[in-house]
Residue frames as qw, qx, qy, qz and C-alpha x, y, z in Angstrom:
[[0.478, 0.453, 0.299, 0.691, 2.46, -6.73, -5.05],
 [0.207, -0.426, -0.225, 0.852, 3.13, -3.05, -4.30],
 [0.298, 0.811, 0.502, 0.027, 0.71, -0.49, -5.50],
 [0.443, 0.608, 0.059, 0.656, 1.81, 2.66, -7.37],
 [0.296, -0.867, 0.054, -0.398, 1.05, 4.94, -4.38],
 [0.842, -0.515, 0.099, 0.129, 3.07, 2.62, -2.14],
 [0.788, 0.175, 0.104, 0.581, 6.03, 2.69, -4.46],
 [0.153, 0.778, 0.020, 0.610, 5.87, 6.53, -4.61],
 [0.607, -0.766, 0.063, -0.200, 5.82, 6.56, -0.73],
 [0.906, -0.242, 0.135, 0.321, 8.75, 4.20, -0.53],
 [0.598, 0.459, 0.072, 0.653, 10.79, 6.20, -3.02],
 [0.141, -0.852, 0.005, -0.505, 10.07, 9.41, -1.03],
 [0.775, -0.623, 0.095, -0.046, 11.11, 7.65, 2.15],
 [0.878, 0.035, 0.105, 0.466, 14.27, 6.27, 0.65],
 [0.408, 0.617, 0.035, 0.672, 15.32, 9.65, -0.74],
 [0.378, -0.837, 0.051, -0.391, 14.55, 11.51, 2.48],
 [0.869, -0.462, 0.122, 0.128, 16.60, 8.96, 4.52],
 [0.780, 0.233, 0.092, 0.573, 19.50, 9.17, 2.07],
 [0.160, 0.764, -0.008, 0.625, 19.55, 12.92, 2.29],
 [0.605, -0.764, 0.062, -0.215, 19.44, 12.76, 6.08],
 [0.911, -0.251, 0.138, 0.297, 22.31, 10.34, 6.20],
 [0.603, 0.519, 0.069, 0.602, 24.30, 12.46, 3.70],
 [0.163, -0.861, 0.051, -0.479, 23.80, 15.53, 5.92],
 [0.789, -0.598, 0.141, -0.016, 24.90, 13.54, 9.00],
 [0.884, 0.088, 0.101, 0.448, 27.95, 12.30, 7.15],
 [0.388, 0.648, -0.003, 0.656, 29.00, 15.76, 6.10],
 [0.382, -0.814, 0.112, -0.423, 28.47, 17.10, 9.69],
 [0.916, -0.355, -0.027, 0.184, 30.52, 14.19, 11.31],
 [0.318, 0.887, -0.265, 0.206, 33.70, 15.64, 9.76],
 [0.202, 0.656, -0.636, 0.352, 36.52, 15.60, 12.28],
 [0.789, -0.407, 0.270, -0.373, 35.13, 12.94, 14.63],
 [0.987, 0.038, 0.096, 0.124, 37.34, 10.29, 12.96],
 [0.350, 0.822, -0.375, 0.247, 40.48, 12.38, 12.78],
 [0.756, 0.067, -0.528, 0.380, 43.57, 10.71, 14.32],
 [0.545, -0.834, -0.082, 0.033, 44.32, 11.33, 17.90],
 [0.391, 0.768, -0.376, 0.340, 47.57, 13.24, 18.03],
 [0.825, -0.243, -0.402, 0.314, 50.15, 11.56, 20.26],
 [0.396, 0.101, -0.276, 0.870, 51.80, 14.87, 21.22],
 [0.375, -0.678, -0.254, -0.579, 48.53, 16.27, 22.61],
 [0.084, 0.283, -0.680, 0.671, 49.11, 17.17, 26.26],
 [0.740, -0.324, -0.063, -0.585, 46.34, 14.98, 27.64],
 [0.525, -0.423, 0.700, -0.234, 46.56, 12.19, 30.14],
 [0.028, 0.185, -0.947, -0.262, 47.09, 8.58, 29.12],
 [0.244, 0.402, 0.850, -0.239, 43.50, 7.60, 30.07],
 [0.355, 0.695, 0.125, -0.612, 42.08, 10.65, 28.26],
 [0.185, 0.476, -0.668, -0.541, 44.10, 9.64, 25.14],
 [0.083, 0.081, 0.991, 0.062, 42.73, 6.04, 25.42],
 [0.294, 0.561, 0.608, -0.480, 39.24, 7.46, 25.80],
 [0.301, 0.682, -0.191, -0.639, 39.68, 9.68, 22.78],
 [0.063, 0.319, -0.872, -0.366, 40.99, 6.77, 20.78],
 [0.202, 0.293, 0.922, -0.155, 38.01, 4.66, 21.79],
 [0.345, 0.672, 0.356, -0.550, 35.56, 7.41, 20.85],
 [0.214, 0.543, -0.551, -0.596, 37.40, 7.68, 17.46],
 [0.005, -0.066, 0.970, 0.232, 36.81, 4.05, 16.80],
 [0.264, 0.514, 0.753, -0.314, 33.11, 4.29, 17.68],
 [0.287, 0.704, -0.037, -0.648, 32.88, 7.26, 15.30],
 [0.111, 0.392, -0.778, -0.477, 34.58, 5.27, 12.54],
 [0.138, 0.196, 0.971, 0.006, 32.16, 2.42, 12.96],
 [0.306, 0.654, 0.493, -0.485, 29.16, 4.70, 12.92],
 [0.250, 0.648, -0.345, -0.632, 30.57, 6.25, 9.72],
 [0.008, 0.159, -0.931, -0.328, 31.06, 2.79, 8.19],
 [0.218, 0.416, 0.858, -0.208, 27.50, 1.78, 9.14],
 [0.310, 0.702, 0.190, -0.612, 26.09, 5.01, 7.74],
 [0.172, 0.512, -0.607, -0.583, 28.13, 4.57, 4.48],
 [0.091, 0.044, 0.983, 0.153, 26.70, 1.02, 4.08],
 [0.269, 0.596, 0.693, -0.303, 23.13, 2.09, 4.58],
 [0.255, 0.690, -0.113, -0.668, 23.60, 4.97, 2.10],
 [0.069, 0.313, -0.828, -0.461, 24.91, 2.55, -0.42],
 [0.139, 0.300, 0.940, -0.089, 21.92, 0.18, 0.27],
 [0.290, 0.686, 0.404, -0.532, 19.45, 3.06, -0.13],
 [0.209, 0.605, -0.432, -0.636, 21.04, 4.05, -3.50],
 [0.006, -0.062, 0.958, 0.280, 20.83, 0.47, -4.64],
 [0.242, 0.517, 0.771, -0.283, 17.05, 0.41, -3.63],
 [0.298, 0.714, 0.019, -0.634, 16.46, 3.64, -5.70],
 [0.122, 0.407, -0.742, -0.518, 18.30, 2.00, -8.59],
 [0.093, 0.183, 0.975, 0.086, 16.09, -1.09, -8.38],
 [0.297, 0.637, 0.478, -0.526, 12.99, 1.24, -8.30],
 [0.280, 0.625, -0.320, -0.655, 14.16, 2.80, -11.56],
 [0.124, 0.238, -0.894, -0.358, 14.63, -0.66, -13.12],
 [0.736, -0.121, -0.249, -0.618, 11.23, -1.92, -11.89],
 [0.648, 0.083, -0.741, 0.155, 12.87, -4.59, -9.68],
 [0.080, -0.326, 0.555, -0.761, 12.04, -3.16, -6.36],
 [0.673, -0.201, 0.239, -0.670, 10.01, -4.92, -3.68],
 [0.923, 0.104, -0.337, -0.152, 10.83, -8.49, -4.73],
 [0.733, -0.568, 0.372, 0.038, 12.77, -10.71, -2.31],
 [0.288, 0.707, -0.626, -0.161, 16.25, -11.42, -3.60],
 [0.245, -0.269, 0.925, -0.112, 16.09, -14.93, -2.08],
 [0.376, 0.278, 0.878, -0.104, 12.65, -16.34, -3.03],
 [0.062, 0.194, 0.603, 0.772, 11.24, -13.88, -5.46],
 [0.151, -0.694, -0.704, -0.028, 8.09, -13.14, -3.52],
 [0.004, -0.774, -0.069, -0.629, 6.86, -9.60, -2.72],
 [0.345, -0.049, -0.590, 0.728, 8.21, -8.05, 0.46],
 [0.195, -0.730, -0.637, 0.154, 5.55, -6.70, 2.80],
 [0.142, 0.801, 0.116, 0.570, 4.91, -2.95, 2.43],
 [0.558, -0.822, 0.004, -0.111, 5.21, -2.50, 6.23],
 [0.833, -0.262, 0.172, 0.455, 8.64, -4.07, 6.20],
 [0.536, 0.382, 0.227, 0.718, 9.78, -1.81, 3.36],
 [0.145, -0.883, -0.184, -0.407, 8.21, 1.21, 4.99],
 [0.687, -0.711, 0.070, 0.131, 10.42, 0.62, 8.02],
 [0.435, -0.532, 0.540, 0.487, 13.57, 0.04, 6.05],
 [0.634, 0.664, 0.001, -0.397, 13.17, 0.87, 2.32],
 [0.226, 0.660, -0.694, -0.177, 16.59, -0.65, 1.45],
 [0.627, -0.228, 0.724, -0.175, 15.66, -4.20, 2.49],
 [0.380, 0.368, -0.694, -0.489, 16.11, -6.96, -0.16],
 [0.262, -0.032, -0.964, -0.013, 14.51, -9.91, 1.63],
 [0.595, -0.500, -0.315, -0.545, 11.14, -10.80, 2.93],
 [0.463, -0.600, 0.486, -0.436, 10.91, -11.47, 6.61],
 [0.982, -0.067, 0.132, -0.113, 10.61, -15.24, 6.08],
 [0.799, 0.447, -0.193, 0.351, 13.95, -15.32, 4.04],
 [0.038, 0.751, -0.393, 0.529, 15.70, -12.84, 6.45],
 [0.712, -0.503, 0.364, -0.328, 14.99, -15.15, 9.41],
 [0.988, 0.121, 0.025, 0.094, 16.48, -18.11, 7.50],
 [0.645, 0.543, -0.214, 0.493, 19.85, -16.35, 6.85]]
């Protein structure tokens, strides 16, 4: 079971990580903008630009997923449901939550899935 101080620390960690990701998302801006076909760059340069665009899109997608998971973790904290494994109902280790506050499964259940 998580102690009150641990819950407070985890909430602070989750909020700080969410704010960091939101800042990063707003700074990413134009990195996913379409590569214009009428740009006067070489064919290989255009392919490279398109590949970099896809990498940036994937990073943005991953960031968006993590932000959603952090918001859900904060919601579960508000509801008093935070820290319990969604698979087995046991408490998730504090060290695991400290590393990734948005996790929903204990290490044992995460290994099974």
